[in-house]
Residue frames as qw, qx, qy, qz and C-alpha x, y, z in Angstrom:
[[0.820, -0.409, 0.400, -0.024, 64.43, 150.36, 175.12],
 [0.360, 0.659, -0.642, -0.157, 67.71, 149.01, 173.79],
 [0.897, -0.179, 0.390, -0.106, 68.30, 145.29, 173.42],
 [0.148, -0.550, 0.732, 0.374, 71.05, 143.20, 171.88],
 [0.831, 0.335, -0.295, -0.333, 70.88, 140.99, 168.83],
 [0.557, -0.460, 0.689, -0.063, 72.03, 137.50, 169.85],
 [0.332, 0.336, -0.809, -0.349, 73.31, 134.53, 167.87],
 [0.767, 0.000, 0.492, -0.412, 70.87, 131.60, 167.65],
 [0.822, 0.194, 0.497, 0.196, 72.41, 128.79, 165.63],
 [0.482, 0.191, 0.414, 0.748, 73.08, 130.14, 162.13],
 [0.021, -0.777, -0.413, -0.474, 70.62, 132.99, 162.70],
 [0.162, 0.086, -0.414, 0.892, 70.30, 135.96, 165.00],
 [0.324, -0.635, -0.650, -0.264, 67.43, 137.01, 167.19],
 [0.190, -0.570, 0.223, -0.767, 66.09, 139.18, 169.98],
 [0.368, -0.232, -0.830, 0.348, 65.70, 138.08, 173.56],
 [0.346, -0.581, -0.163, -0.718, 62.54, 139.44, 175.18],
 [0.046, -0.222, 0.743, -0.630, 62.25, 139.57, 178.95],
 [0.130, -0.376, -0.912, 0.105, 59.57, 137.67, 180.83],
 [0.057, 0.523, 0.384, -0.759, 58.06, 141.01, 181.85],
 [0.267, 0.341, -0.372, -0.821, 57.58, 142.10, 178.23],
 [0.237, -0.072, -0.914, -0.323, 56.19, 138.71, 177.23],
 [0.095, -0.467, -0.811, 0.341, 53.65, 138.83, 180.05],
 [0.090, 0.493, 0.181, -0.847, 52.75, 142.51, 179.60],
 [0.385, 0.378, -0.384, -0.749, 51.98, 142.08, 175.88],
 [0.824, 0.088, 0.447, -0.337, 50.57, 138.56, 176.21],
 [0.494, 0.581, -0.594, -0.256, 53.14, 137.06, 173.83],
 [0.915, -0.182, 0.328, -0.146, 53.07, 133.27, 173.81],
 [0.788, -0.074, 0.498, 0.355, 54.85, 131.32, 171.06],
 [0.482, 0.390, 0.452, 0.641, 54.61, 133.58, 168.02],
 [0.006, 0.660, 0.155, -0.735, 54.51, 137.26, 167.10],
 [0.564, 0.739, 0.336, 0.153, 53.44, 139.08, 163.97],
 [0.482, -0.338, 0.217, 0.779, 56.36, 140.85, 162.30],
 [0.359, 0.872, 0.332, -0.001, 55.44, 144.07, 160.46],
 [0.526, -0.096, 0.206, 0.819, 57.99, 145.87, 158.31],
 [0.111, 0.892, 0.433, 0.064, 56.99, 149.52, 157.97],
 [0.217, 0.915, -0.039, 0.339, 58.93, 152.56, 156.73],
 [0.305, 0.582, -0.552, 0.513, 62.25, 151.85, 158.42],
 [0.487, -0.396, 0.526, -0.574, 60.64, 150.17, 161.42],
 [0.449, -0.034, -0.889, -0.083, 60.17, 146.61, 162.55],
 [0.536, -0.322, 0.246, -0.740, 57.07, 146.12, 164.66],
 [0.242, -0.023, -0.965, 0.094, 56.43, 143.00, 166.74],
 [0.565, -0.226, 0.068, -0.790, 52.81, 142.37, 167.67],
 [0.396, -0.070, 0.873, -0.275, 51.32, 139.51, 169.67],
 [0.230, -0.125, -0.818, -0.512, 49.30, 137.06, 167.61],
 [0.528, -0.036, 0.310, -0.790, 45.65, 137.52, 168.41],
 [0.366, 0.149, 0.917, -0.045, 43.29, 134.55, 168.40],
 [0.199, 0.064, -0.460, -0.863, 41.58, 135.00, 165.04],
 [0.452, -0.300, -0.750, -0.379, 38.77, 132.59, 165.89],
 [0.082, -0.120, -0.679, 0.720, 38.16, 133.90, 169.39],
 [0.370, 0.317, 0.441, -0.754, 34.43, 134.02, 170.20],
 [0.327, 0.099, -0.686, -0.642, 33.44, 132.30, 166.96],
 [0.153, -0.274, -0.943, 0.111, 31.39, 129.88, 169.06],
 [0.108, 0.518, 0.481, -0.699, 29.28, 132.80, 170.31],
 [0.278, 0.384, -0.331, -0.816, 28.85, 134.14, 166.78],
 [0.267, -0.018, -0.894, -0.359, 27.71, 130.71, 165.55],
 [0.039, -0.411, -0.829, 0.378, 25.21, 130.43, 168.39],
 [0.197, 0.518, 0.165, -0.816, 23.82, 133.86, 167.49],
 [0.286, 0.240, -0.631, -0.680, 23.57, 132.83, 163.83],
 [0.176, -0.198, -0.962, -0.070, 21.67, 129.68, 164.80],
 [0.058, 0.499, 0.626, -0.596, 19.24, 131.67, 166.96],
 [0.282, 0.561, -0.062, -0.776, 18.60, 134.05, 164.03],
 [0.801, 0.354, 0.482, -0.018, 18.25, 131.10, 161.64],
 [0.335, 0.879, -0.277, -0.193, 21.15, 132.55, 159.68],
 [0.362, -0.518, 0.763, 0.137, 23.25, 129.38, 159.60],
 [0.845, 0.378, 0.348, -0.149, 21.81, 127.80, 156.45],
 [0.606, -0.078, 0.525, 0.592, 24.01, 126.62, 153.59],
 [0.220, 0.629, -0.139, -0.732, 24.34, 129.15, 150.77],
 [0.586, 0.373, -0.557, -0.454, 24.52, 126.33, 148.25],
 [0.970, -0.124, -0.041, -0.203, 23.81, 122.60, 148.29],
 [0.439, -0.631, 0.631, 0.102, 26.62, 120.48, 149.64],
 [0.515, 0.035, 0.793, 0.324, 26.07, 118.12, 146.67],
 [0.315, 0.355, -0.330, -0.816, 25.27, 118.93, 143.08],
 [0.823, 0.232, 0.263, -0.448, 22.47, 117.14, 141.25],
 [0.792, 0.536, -0.272, -0.102, 24.83, 115.89, 138.54],
 [0.191, -0.657, 0.720, -0.117, 27.52, 114.50, 140.86],
 [0.919, 0.125, -0.343, -0.152, 28.60, 110.96, 140.08],
 [0.471, -0.677, 0.538, -0.172, 30.24, 109.17, 142.97],
 [0.984, 0.123, 0.130, 0.001, 30.74, 105.92, 141.00],
 [0.614, 0.666, -0.287, 0.311, 34.04, 107.20, 139.62],
 [0.177, -0.720, 0.519, -0.425, 35.40, 107.42, 143.20],
 [0.922, -0.245, 0.213, -0.212, 34.92, 103.71, 143.87]]
């Protein structure tokens, strides 16, 4: 597919059609990958998608315990007053 580079203020950019945006589920941002003479645009995936389910599974397996204490024995909070 051929598309034109357009002027956007002091920069230049690509205009993507509504069809392409919908087909590839592109919302507000894309990932730009520069690779061996190519520029690849990829939709941003939701990196935290389904974390809630993973946390629920961890809780059921009792695997959601702290790896270290959230406070150290020698902490002195007086200096923060």
